[in-house]
Each structure stands twice: as C-alpha cells, then as structure tokens.
All heavy atoms as a GROMACS GRO file, in nm:
protein
  538
    1MET      N    1 -21.278  -3.694 -10.689
    1MET     CA    2 -21.291  -3.674 -10.547
    1MET      C    3 -21.186  -3.756 -10.471
    1MET      O    4 -21.132  -3.710 -10.371
    1MET     CB    5 -21.432  -3.711 -10.503
    1MET     CG    6 -21.458  -3.669 -10.362
    1MET     SD    7 -21.622  -3.700 -10.291
    1MET     CE    8 -21.733  -3.709 -10.423
    2ALA      N    9 -21.160  -3.878 -10.521
    2ALA     CA   10 -21.062  -3.964 -10.453
    2ALA      C   11 -20.924  -3.899 -10.454
    2ALA      O   12 -20.851  -3.908 -10.354
    2ALA     CB   13 -21.056  -4.101 -10.519
    3LEU      N   14 -20.888  -3.834 -10.563
    3LEU     CA   15 -20.758  -3.767 -10.568
    3LEU      C   16 -20.756  -3.648 -10.473
    3LEU      O   17 -20.656  -3.624 -10.404
    3LEU     CB   18 -20.728  -3.722 -10.711
    3LEU     CG   19 -20.709  -3.834 -10.813
    3LEU    CD1   20 -20.699  -3.777 -10.954
    3LEU    CD2   21 -20.588  -3.918 -10.779
    4ASP      N   22 -20.865  -3.574 -10.466
    4ASP     CA   23 -20.875  -3.461 -10.375
    4ASP      C   24 -20.856  -3.507 -10.230
    4ASP      O   25 -20.788  -3.441 -10.152
    4ASP     CB   26 -21.010  -3.392 -10.393
    4ASP     CG   27 -21.021  -3.263 -10.313
    4ASP    OD1   28 -20.923  -3.185 -10.312
    4ASP    OD2   29 -21.127  -3.240 -10.253
    5LEU      N   30 -20.915  -3.620 -10.195
    5LEU     CA   31 -20.899  -3.674 -10.060
    5LEU      C   32 -20.755  -3.713 -10.031
    5LEU      O   33 -20.713  -3.720  -9.916
    5LEU     CB   34 -20.992  -3.795 -10.040
    5LEU     CG   35 -21.141  -3.762 -10.037
    5LEU    CD1   36 -21.223  -3.891 -10.035
    5LEU    CD2   37 -21.176  -3.673  -9.919
    6ASP      N   38 -20.678  -3.736 -10.137
    6ASP     CA   39 -20.535  -3.767 -10.125
    6ASP      C   40 -20.450  -3.640 -10.135
    6ASP      O   41 -20.329  -3.648 -10.151
    6ASP     CB   42 -20.494  -3.864 -10.236
    6ASP     CG   43 -20.457  -4.001 -10.186
    6ASP    OD1   44 -20.463  -4.024 -10.064
    6ASP    OD2   45 -20.423  -4.086 -10.269
    7ASP      N   46 -20.515  -3.523 -10.129
    7ASP     CA   47 -20.447  -3.393 -10.143
    7ASP      C   48 -20.380  -3.375 -10.278
    7ASP      O   49 -20.278  -3.308 -10.290
    7ASP     CB   50 -20.345  -3.370 -10.031
    7ASP     CG   51 -20.413  -3.348  -9.897
    7ASP    OD1   52 -20.525  -3.292  -9.895
    7ASP    OD2   53 -20.355  -3.385  -9.794
    8VAL      N   54 -20.438  -3.436 -10.382
    8VAL     CA   55 -20.391  -3.418 -10.518
    8VAL      C   56 -20.498  -3.339 -10.591
    8VAL      O   57 -20.611  -3.382 -10.604
    8VAL     CB   58 -20.368  -3.554 -10.589
    8VAL    CG1   59 -20.332  -3.534 -10.735
    8VAL    CG2   60 -20.260  -3.633 -10.518
    9MET      N   61 -20.462  -3.220 -10.636
    9MET     CA   62 -20.557  -3.133 -10.703
    9MET      C   63 -20.536  -3.141 -10.854
    9MET      O   64 -20.428  -3.111 -10.905
    9MET     CB   65 -20.540  -2.987 -10.658
    9MET     CG   66 -20.538  -2.969 -10.507
    9MET     SD   67 -20.675  -3.050 -10.428
    9MET     CE   68 -20.619  -3.052 -10.260
   10VAL      N   69 -20.638  -3.188 -10.924
   10VAL     CA   70 -20.633  -3.201 -11.068
   10VAL      C   71 -20.759  -3.141 -11.127
   10VAL      O   72 -20.853  -3.108 -11.055
   10VAL     CB   73 -20.619  -3.348 -11.113
   10VAL    CG1   74 -20.489  -3.408 -11.065
   10VAL    CG2   75 -20.736  -3.431 -11.065
   11SER      N   76 -20.761  -3.127 -11.257
   11SER     CA   77 -20.877  -3.073 -11.327
   11SER      C   78 -20.899  -3.153 -11.454
   11SER      O   79 -20.808  -3.216 -11.506
   11SER     CB   80 -20.850  -2.926 -11.363
   11SER     OG   81 -20.952  -2.875 -11.446
   12SER      N   82 -21.023  -3.149 -11.502
   12SER     CA   83 -21.051  -3.219 -11.627
   12SER      C   84 -21.044  -3.125 -11.746
   12SER      O   85 -21.065  -3.166 -11.860
   12SER     CB   86 -21.189  -3.285 -11.622
   12SER     OG   87 -21.288  -3.186 -11.602
   13GLY      N   88 -21.014  -3.000 -11.723
   13GLY     CA   89 -21.005  -2.904 -11.832
   13GLY      C   90 -20.909  -2.792 -11.800
   13GLY      O   91 -20.846  -2.790 -11.694
   14ALA      N   92 -20.901  -2.698 -11.891
   14ALA     CA   93 -20.814  -2.582 -11.873
   14ALA      C   94 -20.865  -2.498 -11.756
   14ALA      O   95 -20.983  -2.499 -11.723
   14ALA     CB   96 -20.811  -2.499 -12.000
   15ALA      N   97 -20.776  -2.424 -11.694
   15ALA     CA   98 -20.815  -2.340 -11.582
   15ALA      C   99 -20.924  -2.241 -11.621
   15ALA      O  100 -21.010  -2.207 -11.540
   15ALA     CB  101 -20.692  -2.266 -11.529
   16CYS      N  102 -20.925  -2.197 -11.746
   16CYS     CA  103 -21.024  -2.100 -11.791
   16CYS      C  104 -21.161  -2.162 -11.814
   16CYS      O  105 -21.258  -2.092 -11.843
   16CYS     CB  106 -20.976  -2.029 -11.918
   16CYS     SG  107 -20.946  -2.141 -12.055
   17SER      N  108 -21.172  -2.295 -11.800
   17SER     CA  109 -21.301  -2.360 -11.824
   17SER      C  110 -21.357  -2.423 -11.697
   17SER      O  111 -21.432  -2.519 -11.702
   17SER     CB  112 -21.289  -2.465 -11.935
   17SER     OG  113 -21.204  -2.570 -11.893
   18SER      N  114 -21.319  -2.369 -11.583
   18SER     CA  115 -21.362  -2.422 -11.455
   18SER      C  116 -21.513  -2.435 -11.447
   18SER      O  117 -21.586  -2.344 -11.482
   18SER     CB  118 -21.312  -2.331 -11.342
   18SER     OG  119 -21.354  -2.381 -11.219
   19GLY      N  120 -21.559  -2.552 -11.403
   19GLY     CA  121 -21.702  -2.574 -11.386
   19GLY      C  122 -21.773  -2.630 -11.508
   19GLY      O  123 -21.888  -2.668 -11.502
   20LYS      N  124 -21.706  -2.636 -11.621
   20LYS     CA  125 -21.767  -2.689 -11.743
   20LYS      C  126 -21.749  -2.840 -11.749
   20LYS      O  127 -21.650  -2.894 -11.701
   20LYS     CB  128 -21.706  -2.624 -11.867
   20LYS     CG  129 -21.734  -2.474 -11.874
   20LYS     CD  130 -21.675  -2.413 -11.999
   20LYS     CE  131 -21.701  -2.263 -12.000
   20LYS     NZ  132 -21.632  -2.198 -12.110
   21VAL      N  133 -21.844  -2.909 -11.810
   21VAL     CA  134 -21.836  -3.054 -11.818
   21VAL      C  135 -21.804  -3.104 -11.959
   21VAL      O  136 -21.794  -3.223 -11.981
   21VAL     CB  137 -21.967  -3.120 -11.769
   21VAL    CG1  138 -21.986  -3.097 -11.620
   21VAL    CG2  139 -22.086  -3.069 -11.846
   22LYS      N  140 -21.786  -3.014 -12.053
   22LYS     CA  141 -21.750  -3.052 -12.190
   22LYS      C  142 -21.602  -3.089 -12.196
   22LYS      O  143 -21.523  -3.045 -12.113
   22LYS     CB  144 -21.773  -2.935 -12.286
   22LYS     CG  145 -21.916  -2.898 -12.308
   22LYS     CD  146 -21.920  -2.790 -12.414
   22LYS     CE  147 -22.047  -2.713 -12.417
   22LYS     NZ  148 -22.042  -2.605 -12.514
   23PRO      N  149 -21.564  -3.166 -12.298
   23PRO     CA  150 -21.421  -3.195 -12.316
   23PRO      C  151 -21.344  -3.065 -12.340
   23PRO      O  152 -21.399  -2.967 -12.391
   23PRO     CB  153 -21.417  -3.282 -12.442
   23PRO     CG  154 -21.555  -3.324 -12.470
   23PRO     CD  155 -21.647  -3.229 -12.399
   24SER      N  156 -21.219  -3.066 -12.305
   24SER     CA  157 -21.133  -2.948 -12.321
   24SER      C  158 -21.129  -2.901 -12.466
   24SER      O  159 -21.095  -2.978 -12.556
   24SER     CB  160 -20.991  -2.982 -12.274
   24SER     OG  161 -20.900  -2.883 -12.316
   25HIS      N  162 -21.162  -2.775 -12.488
   25HIS     CA  163 -21.155  -2.720 -12.623
   25HIS      C  164 -21.010  -2.713 -12.672
   25HIS      O  165 -20.983  -2.720 -12.790
   25HIS     CB  166 -21.223  -2.582 -12.629
   25HIS     CG  167 -21.150  -2.476 -12.554
   25HIS    ND1  168 -21.161  -2.461 -12.417
   25HIS    CD2  169 -21.065  -2.381 -12.596
   25HIS    CE1  170 -21.086  -2.359 -12.379
   25HIS    NE2  171 -21.026  -2.308 -12.485
   26VAL      N  172 -20.918  -2.702 -12.578
   26VAL     CA  173 -20.775  -2.697 -12.614
   26VAL      C  174 -20.732  -2.832 -12.670
   26VAL      O  175 -20.668  -2.839 -12.776
   26VAL     CB  176 -20.689  -2.657 -12.492
   26VAL    CG1  177 -20.541  -2.666 -12.526
   26VAL    CG2  178 -20.726  -2.517 -12.444
   27LEU      N  179 -20.769  -2.940 -12.601
   27LEU     CA  180 -20.733  -3.073 -12.651
   27LEU      C  181 -20.800  -3.102 -12.784
   27LEU      O  182 -20.739  -3.159 -12.875
   27LEU     CB  183 -20.771  -3.181 -12.549
   27LEU     CG  184 -20.691  -3.180 -12.419
   27LEU    CD1  185 -20.742  -3.286 -12.323
   27LEU    CD2  186 -20.543  -3.198 -12.446
   28ARG      N  187 -20.926  -3.062 -12.797
   28ARG     CA  188 -20.998  -3.083 -12.923
   28ARG      C  189 -20.929  -3.008 -13.036
   28ARG      O  190 -20.914  -3.059 -13.146
   28ARG     CB  191 -21.144  -3.041 -12.909
   28ARG     CG  192 -21.223  -3.125 -12.810
   28ARG     CD  193 -21.241  -3.270 -12.852
   28ARG     NE  194 -21.329  -3.275 -12.968
   28ARG     CZ  195 -21.309  -3.349 -13.075
   28ARG    NH1  196 -21.203  -3.428 -13.081
   28ARG    NH2  197 -21.392  -3.348 -13.176
   29ALA      N  198 -20.884  -2.883 -13.011
   29ALA     CA  199 -20.815  -2.804 -13.112
   29ALA      C  200 -20.681  -2.868 -13.151
   29ALA      O  201 -20.634  -2.849 -13.263
   29ALA     CB  202 -20.793  -2.661 -13.061
   30MET      N  203 -20.624  -2.944 -13.059
   30MET     CA  204 -20.498  -3.013 -13.087
   30MET      C  205 -20.521  -3.143 -13.164
   30MET      O  206 -20.426  -3.212 -13.198
   30MET     CB  207 -20.425  -3.044 -12.956
   30MET     CG  208 -20.374  -2.921 -12.884
   30MET     SD  209 -20.314  -2.955 -12.716
   30MET     CE  210 -20.195  -3.083 -12.743
   31GLY      N  211 -20.649  -3.177 -13.189
   31GLY     CA  212 -20.679  -3.297 -13.266
   31GLY      C  213 -20.704  -3.421 -13.181
   31GLY      O  214 -20.717  -3.531 -13.234
   32VAL      N  215 -20.714  -3.404 -13.050
   32VAL     CA  216 -20.741  -3.517 -12.962
   32VAL      C  217 -20.888  -3.555 -12.978
   32VAL      O  218 -20.976  -3.469 -12.979
   32VAL     CB  219 -20.710  -3.480 -12.815
   32VAL    CG1  220 -20.749  -3.592 -12.720
   32VAL    CG2  221 -20.562  -3.445 -12.799
   33SER      N  222 -20.916  -3.684 -12.990
   33SER     CA  223 -21.054  -3.729 -13.008
   33SER      C  224 -21.139  -3.692 -12.887
   33SER      O  225 -21.087  -3.677 -12.775
   33SER     CB  226 -21.060  -3.880 -13.031
   33SER     OG  227 -21.035  -3.948 -12.910
   34GLU      N  228 -21.269  -3.680 -12.909
   34GLU     CA  229 -21.358  -3.645 -12.799
   34GLU      C  230 -21.357  -3.753 -12.690
   34GLU      O  231 -21.362  -3.721 -12.571
   34GLU     CB  232 -21.500  -3.624 -12.850
   34GLU     CG  233 -21.593  -3.569 -12.743
   34GLU     CD  234 -21.724  -3.516 -12.798
   34GLU    OE1  235 -21.735  -3.493 -12.919
   34GLU    OE2  236 -21.815  -3.500 -12.716
   35ASP      N  237 -21.348  -3.880 -12.731
   35ASP     CA  238 -21.343  -3.990 -12.633
   35ASP      C  239 -21.225  -3.976 -12.538
   35ASP      O  240 -21.238  -3.997 -12.418
   35ASP     CB  241 -21.335  -4.125 -12.703
   35ASP     CG  242 -21.465  -4.164 -12.771
   35ASP    OD1  243 -21.569  -4.103 -12.741
   35ASP    OD2  244 -21.462  -4.257 -12.854
   36ILE      N  245 -21.110  -3.943 -12.593
   36ILE     CA  246 -20.990  -3.927 -12.511
   36ILE      C  247 -20.998  -3.795 -12.432
   36ILE      O  248 -20.965  -3.792 -12.313
   36ILE     CB  249 -20.862  -3.930 -12.597
   36ILE    CG1  250 -20.848  -4.066 -12.666
   36ILE    CG2  251 -20.738  -3.898 -12.514
   36ILE    CD1  252 -20.832  -4.184 -12.572
   37ALA      N  253 -21.040  -3.688 -12.495
   37ALA     CA  254 -21.049  -3.558 -12.428
   37ALA      C  255 -21.143  -3.562 -12.308
   37ALA      O  256 -21.120  -3.494 -12.208
   37ALA     CB  257 -21.093  -3.449 -12.527
   38CYS      N  258 -21.247  -3.645 -12.316
   38CYS     CA  259 -21.341  -3.659 -12.204
   38CYS      C  260 -21.277  -3.725 -12.083
   38CYS      O  261 -21.327  -3.713 -11.972
   38CYS     CB  262 -21.463  -3.740 -12.247
   38CYS     SG  263 -21.576  -3.651 -12.352
   39CYS      N  264 -21.167  -3.796 -12.105
   39CYS     CA  265 -21.102  -3.870 -11.997
   39CYS      C  266 -20.973  -3.804 -11.949
   39CYS      O  267 -20.902  -3.860 -11.864
   39CYS     CB  268 -21.067  -4.011 -12.045
   39CYS     SG  269 -21.210  -4.106 -12.095
   40ALA      N  270 -20.941  -3.688 -12.002
   40ALA     CA  271 -20.814  -3.623 -11.972
   40ALA      C  272 -20.814  -3.558 -11.834
   40ALA      O  273 -20.916  -3.510 -11.787
   40ALA     CB  274 -20.783  -3.519 -12.078
   41LEU      N  275 -20.699  -3.558 -11.770
   41LEU     CA  276 -20.677  -3.486 -11.646
   41LEU      C  277 -20.567  -3.384 -11.668
   41LEU      O  278 -20.467  -3.413 -11.734
   41LEU     CB  279 -20.631  -3.580 -11.534
   41LEU     CG  280 -20.733  -3.670 -11.470
   41LEU    CD1  281 -20.666  -3.757 -11.364
   41LEU    CD2  282 -20.845  -3.590 -11.408
   42ARG      N  283 -20.585  -3.265 -11.611
   42ARG     CA  284 -20.480  -3.163 -11.615
   42ARG      C  285 -20.415  -3.160 -11.478
   42ARG      O  286 -20.481  -3.144 -11.376
   42ARG     CB  287 -20.540  -3.026 -11.645
   42ARG     CG  288 -20.435  -2.916 -11.650
   42ARG     CD  289 -20.496  -2.782 -11.687
   42ARG     NE  290 -20.603  -2.742 -11.598
   42ARG     CZ  291 -20.588  -2.668 -11.490
   42ARG    NH1  292 -20.468  -2.626 -11.455
   42ARG    NH2  293 -20.691  -2.635 -11.414
   43VAL      N  294 -20.285  -3.183 -11.475
   43VAL     CA  295 -20.208  -3.179 -11.352
   43VAL      C  296 -20.108  -3.066 -11.365
   43VAL      O  297 -20.031  -3.061 -11.460
   43VAL     CB  298 -20.134  -3.313 -11.328
   43VAL    CG1  299 -20.054  -3.309 -11.199
   43VAL    CG2  300 -20.233  -3.430 -11.327
   44SER      N  301 -20.111  -2.975 -11.270
   44SER     CA  302 -20.019  -2.861 -11.275
   44SER      C  303 -19.926  -2.865 -11.154
   44SER      O  304 -19.969  -2.900 -11.044
   44SER     CB  305 -20.097  -2.729 -11.272
   44SER     OG  306 -20.183  -2.720 -11.382
   45PHE      N  307 -19.804  -2.828 -11.178
   45PHE     CA  308 -19.706  -2.819 -11.071
   45PHE      C  309 -19.653  -2.677 -11.067
   45PHE      O  310 -19.646  -2.609 -11.169
   45PHE     CB  311 -19.591  -2.918 -11.093
   45PHE     CG  312 -19.635  -3.061 -11.084
   45PHE    CD1  313 -19.667  -3.133 -11.198
   45PHE    CD2  314 -19.646  -3.124 -10.962
   45PHE    CE1  315 -19.708  -3.265 -11.191
   45PHE    CE2  316 -19.688  -3.256 -10.953
   45PHE     CZ  317 -19.718  -3.326 -11.067
   46GLY      N  318 -19.617  -2.631 -10.950
   46GLY     CA  319 -19.566  -2.496 -10.932
   46GLY      C  320 -19.414  -2.492 -10.933
   46GLY      O  321 -19.347  -2.595 -10.937
   47TRP      N  322 -19.364  -2.371 -10.925
   47TRP     CA  323 -19.219  -2.353 -10.929
   47TRP      C  324 -19.150  -2.419 -10.810
   47TRP      O  325 -19.032  -2.456 -10.820
   47TRP     CB  326 -19.183  -2.204 -10.935
   47TRP     CG  327 -19.229  -2.128 -10.813
   47TRP    CD1  328 -19.348  -2.064 -10.796
   47TRP    CD2  329 -19.156  -2.109 -10.692
   47TRP    NE1  330 -19.356  -2.008 -10.672
   47TRP    CE2  331 -19.239  -2.033 -10.604
   47TRP    CE3  332 -19.031  -2.147 -10.646
   47TRP    CZ2  333 -19.199  -1.996 -10.477
   47TRP    CZ3  334 -18.992  -2.109 -10.518
   47TRP    CH2  335 -19.076  -2.035 -10.435
   48ASP      N  336 -19.223  -2.437 -10.700
   48ASP     CA  337 -19.160  -2.498 -10.583
   48ASP      C  338 -19.198  -2.645 -10.565
   48ASP      O  339 -19.168  -2.705 -10.463
   48ASP     CB  340 -19.195  -2.418 -10.457
   48ASP     CG  341 -19.345  -2.414 -10.428
   48ASP    OD1  342 -19.425  -2.445 -10.518
   48ASP    OD2  343 -19.381  -2.379 -10.314
   49SER      N  344 -19.260  -2.703 -10.667
   49SER     CA  345 -19.293  -2.846 -10.661
   49SER      C  346 -19.164  -2.928 -10.663
   49SER      O  347 -19.065  -2.889 -10.723
   49SER     CB  348 -19.381  -2.886 -10.780
   49SER     OG  349 -19.504  -2.820 -10.774
   50THR      N  350 -19.171  -3.040 -10.597
   50THR     CA  351 -19.052  -3.125 -10.587
   50THR      C  352 -19.078  -3.260 -10.655
   50THR      O  353 -19.191  -3.292 -10.693
   50THR     CB  354 -19.017  -3.152 -10.440
   50THR    OG1  355 -19.123  -3.229 -10.381
   50THR    CG2  356 -18.998  -3.023 -10.362
   51GLU      N  357 -18.975  -3.336 -10.667
   51GLU     CA  358 -18.988  -3.471 -10.721
   51GLU      C  359 -19.080  -3.555 -10.632
   51GLU      O  360 -19.154  -3.639 -10.681
   51GLU     CB  361 -18.849  -3.536 -10.730
   51GLU     CG  362 -18.843  -3.651 -10.827
   51GLU     CD  363 -18.700  -3.696 -10.853
   51GLU    OE1  364 -18.614  -3.611 -10.879
   51GLU    OE2  365 -18.679  -3.819 -10.848
   52ASP      N  366 -19.077  -3.528 -10.501
   52ASP     CA  367 -19.168  -3.598 -10.409
   52ASP      C  368 -19.314  -3.566 -10.440
   52ASP      O  369 -19.401  -3.652 -10.427
   52ASP     CB  370 -19.137  -3.561 -10.264
   52ASP     CG  371 -19.008  -3.623 -10.213
   52ASP    OD1  372 -18.960  -3.721 -10.274
   52ASP    OD2  373 -18.955  -3.573 -10.112
   53ASP      N  374 -19.343  -3.442 -10.483
   53ASP     CA  375 -19.479  -3.405 -10.522
   53ASP      C  376 -19.524  -3.486 -10.643
   53ASP      O  377 -19.637  -3.535 -10.649
   53ASP     CB  378 -19.488  -3.256 -10.553
   53ASP     CG  379 -19.462  -3.168 -10.432
   53ASP    OD1  380 -19.501  -3.206 -10.320
   53ASP    OD2  381 -19.400  -3.061 -10.451
   54VAL      N  382 -19.436  -3.501 -10.740
   54VAL     CA  383 -19.467  -3.579 -10.860
   54VAL      C  384 -19.489  -3.725 -10.821
   54VAL      O  385 -19.585  -3.788 -10.865
   54VAL     CB  386 -19.354  -3.566 -10.965
   54VAL    CG1  387 -19.381  -3.656 -11.084
   54VAL    CG2  388 -19.339  -3.421 -11.009
   55ASP      N  389 -19.402  -3.778 -10.735
   55ASP     CA  390 -19.418  -3.916 -10.690
   55ASP      C  391 -19.550  -3.936 -10.616
   55ASP      O  392 -19.614  -4.041 -10.630
   55ASP     CB  393 -19.301  -3.955 -10.598
   55ASP     CG  394 -19.169  -3.969 -10.673
   55ASP    OD1  395 -19.171  -3.983 -10.798
   55ASP    OD2  396 -19.063  -3.964 -10.607
   56ALA      N  397 -19.593  -3.837 -10.538
   56ALA     CA  398 -19.720  -3.847 -10.464
   56ALA      C  399 -19.838  -3.853 -10.560
   56ALA      O  400 -19.933  -3.930 -10.538
   56ALA     CB  401 -19.734  -3.729 -10.368
   57VAL      N  402 -19.834  -3.776 -10.668
   57VAL     CA  403 -19.941  -3.779 -10.768
   57VAL      C  404 -19.945  -3.916 -10.836
   57VAL      O  405 -20.051  -3.977 -10.850
   57VAL     CB  406 -19.925  -3.666 -10.873
   57VAL    CG1  407 -20.022  -3.683 -10.987
   57VAL    CG2  408 -19.942  -3.530 -10.808
   58ILE      N  409 -19.830  -3.965 -10.875
   58ILE     CA  410 -19.823  -4.096 -10.941
   58ILE      C  411 -19.874  -4.205 -10.848
   58ILE      O  412 -19.952  -4.293 -10.888
   58ILE     CB  413 -19.679  -4.126 -10.989
   58ILE    CG1  414 -19.641  -4.029 -11.101
   58ILE    CG2  415 -19.665  -4.271 -11.033
   58ILE    CD1  416 -19.494  -4.030 -11.136
   59ALA      N  417 -19.835  -4.201 -10.721
   59ALA     CA  418 -19.880  -4.302 -10.624
   59ALA      C  419 -20.032  -4.295 -10.606
   59ALA      O  420 -20.100  -4.398 -10.601
   59ALA     CB  421 -19.809  -4.282 -10.490
   60SER      N  422 -20.086  -4.175 -10.597
   60SER     CA  423 -20.230  -4.159 -10.579
   60SER      C  424 -20.307  -4.211 -10.700
   60SER      O  425 -20.408  -4.281 -10.686
   60SER     CB  426 -20.263  -4.011 -10.554
   60SER     OG  427 -20.399  -3.995 -10.527
   61LEU      N  428 -20.260  -4.177 -10.820
   61LEU     CA  429 -20.325  -4.226 -10.942
   61LEU      C  430 -20.316  -4.378 -10.952
   61LEU      O  431 -20.412  -4.444 -10.995
   61LEU     CB  432 -20.262  -4.161 -11.066
   61LEU     CG  433 -20.297  -4.014 -11.088
   61LEU    CD1  434 -20.207  -3.954 -11.195
   61LEU    CD2  435 -20.443  -4.000 -11.126
   62THR      N  436 -20.205  -4.434 -10.912
   62THR     CA  437 -20.187  -4.580 -10.915
   62THR      C  438 -20.285  -4.648 -10.820
   62THR      O  439 -20.347  -4.749 -10.856
   62THR     CB  440 -20.041  -4.616 -10.878
   62THR    OG1  441 -19.953  -4.553 -10.972
   62THR    CG2  442 -20.019  -4.765 -10.879
   63ARG      N  443 -20.300  -4.593 -10.699
   63ARG     CA  444 -20.396  -4.651 -10.603
   63ARG      C  445 -20.538  -4.642 -10.656
   63ARG      O  446 -20.616  -4.737 -10.647
   63ARG     CB  447 -20.386  -4.579 -10.468
   63ARG     CG  448 -20.266  -4.617 -10.384
   63ARG     CD  449 -20.275  -4.562 -10.243
   63ARG     NE  450 -20.281  -4.417 -10.238
   63ARG     CZ  451 -20.176  -4.336 -10.238
   63ARG    NH1  452 -20.053  -4.388 -10.243
   63ARG    NH2  453 -20.190  -4.205 -10.231
   64LEU      N  454 -20.572  -4.527 -10.714
   64LEU     CA  455 -20.706  -4.509 -10.768
   64LEU      C  456 -20.732  -4.605 -10.884
   64LEU      O  457 -20.838  -4.668 -10.890
   64LEU     CB  458 -20.726  -4.364 -10.815
   64LEU     CG  459 -20.862  -4.330 -10.873
   64LEU    CD1  460 -20.974  -4.360 -10.774
   64LEU    CD2  461 -20.865  -4.184 -10.916
   65ALA      N  462 -20.637  -4.620 -10.973
   65ALA     CA  463 -20.653  -4.713 -11.086
   65ALA      C  464 -20.670  -4.856 -11.036
   65ALA      O  465 -20.752  -4.931 -11.090
   65ALA     CB  466 -20.532  -4.703 -11.179
   66ALA      N  467 -20.598  -4.894 -10.932
   66ALA     CA  468 -20.610  -5.029 -10.878
   66ALA      C  469 -20.749  -5.053 -10.819
   66ALA      O  470 -20.801  -5.164 -10.826
   66ALA     CB  471 -20.503  -5.052 -10.772
   67ARG      N  472 -20.810  -4.948 -10.765
   67ARG     CA  473 -20.946  -4.961 -10.710
   67ARG      C  474 -21.051  -4.966 -10.820
   67ARG      O  475 -21.153  -5.032 -10.806
   67ARG     CB  476 -20.976  -4.843 -10.618
   67ARG     CG  477 -20.908  -4.852 -10.485
   67ARG     CD  478 -20.942  -4.739 -10.389
   67ARG     NE  479 -21.065  -4.669 -10.414
   67ARG     CZ  480 -21.083  -4.539 -10.387
   67ARG    NH1  481 -20.984  -4.467 -10.336
   67ARG    NH2  482 -21.198  -4.480 -10.410
   68ILE      N  483 -21.026  -4.898 -10.930
   68ILE     CA  484 -21.126  -4.890 -11.039
   68ILE      C  485 -21.124  -5.014 -11.126
   68ILE      O  486 -21.229  -5.062 -11.169
   68ILE     CB  487 -21.101  -4.763 -11.124
   68ILE    CG1  488 -21.134  -4.640 -11.041
   68ILE    CG2  489 -21.184  -4.765 -11.250
   68ILE    CD1  490 -21.094  -4.510 -11.107
   69ARG      N  491 -21.008  -5.068 -11.155
   69ARG     CA  492 -20.996  -5.181 -11.248
   69ARG      C  493 -21.085  -5.300 -11.212
   69ARG      O  494 -21.151  -5.354 -11.300
   69ARG     CB  495 -20.851  -5.224 -11.261
   69ARG     CG  496 -20.772  -5.133 -11.350
   69ARG     CD  497 -20.636  -5.190 -11.383
   69ARG     NE  498 -20.561  -5.089 -11.453
   69ARG     CZ  499 -20.450  -5.033 -11.407
   69ARG    NH1  500 -20.400  -5.070 -11.292
   69ARG    NH2  501 -20.387  -4.942 -11.478
   70PRO      N  502 -21.091  -5.342 -11.086
   70PRO     CA  503 -21.180  -5.455 -11.055
   70PRO      C  504 -21.328  -5.425 -11.084
   70PRO      O  505 -21.402  -5.514 -11.123
   70PRO     CB  506 -21.158  -5.478 -10.905
   70PRO     CG  507 -21.024  -5.421 -10.877
   70PRO     CD  508 -21.009  -5.305 -10.972
   71ARG      N  509 -21.370  -5.302 -11.069
   71ARG     CA  510 -21.508  -5.265 -11.099
   71ARG      C  511 -21.538  -5.278 -11.247
   71ARG      O  512 -21.646  -5.316 -11.287
   71ARG     CB  513 -21.535  -5.121 -11.055
   71ARG     CG  514 -21.536  -5.102 -10.907
   71ARG     CD  515 -21.572  -4.960 -10.875
   71ARG     NE  516 -21.522  -4.924 -10.745
   71ARG     CZ  517 -21.511  -4.803 -10.701
   71ARG    NH1  518 -21.545  -4.702 -10.776
   71ARG    NH2  519 -21.465  -4.778 -10.580
   72GLU      N  520 -21.440  -5.239 -11.331
   72GLU     CA  521 -21.460  -5.246 -11.475
   72GLU      C  522 -21.469  -5.391 -11.522
   72GLU      O  523 -21.538  -5.420 -11.618
   72GLU     CB  524 -21.344  -5.175 -11.547
   72GLU     CG  525 -21.346  -5.025 -11.528
   72GLU     CD  526 -21.226  -4.958 -11.594
   72GLU    OE1  527 -21.130  -5.028 -11.631
   72GLU    OE2  528 -21.230  -4.835 -11.606
   73ALA      N  529 -21.399  -5.481 -11.455
   73ALA     CA  530 -21.399  -5.621 -11.495
   73ALA      C  531 -21.531  -5.691 -11.457
   73ALA      O  532 -21.565  -5.792 -11.517
   73ALA     CB  533 -21.280  -5.693 -11.429
   74ALA      N  534 -21.599  -5.636 -11.358
   74ALA     CA  535 -21.724  -5.701 -11.310
   74ALA      C  536 -21.838  -5.685 -11.407
   74ALA      O  537 -21.847  -5.608 -11.492
   74ALA     CB  538 -21.763  -5.641 -11.175
   0.00000   0.00000   0.00000
C-alpha cells in the first residue's frame, strides 16, 4: 500500500495470478525457495518508461525499507 501511495504499482505475483496470496508458481518453477518467493515483488515497466521512472521506484523502495527496518529491530 505504501508503494501505491507513492504512485508505484507493483505486484507480488504474475499478472495471471491477480488476487492470489500464494507464492508465485513461476518463481517456484524456477527453483526459488518458498521463503523467497513469498517476499518477491514484480515490477513492470512499459515501452515509454524512462530512467526517471526507474529512479522513482528505487527511491520509493528505499524510503519504505528505511521505515520498516527500525520496526524489525524492535
């Protein structure tokens, strides 16, 4: 939700698995462990995406990680 509020649209699974809460079957088929697959994000860019779009995603993820890390340490 925090990424969505930053206008960053991501998914935890393949587009064909919208609404499912299981780990991505694609990642599992690739041999990714269930623990890692449960934490995966799918980020898609379009043909007209720019380097600034990529930078915005990285900045948003960095801000979110900085907010989460102190909670994990507590």
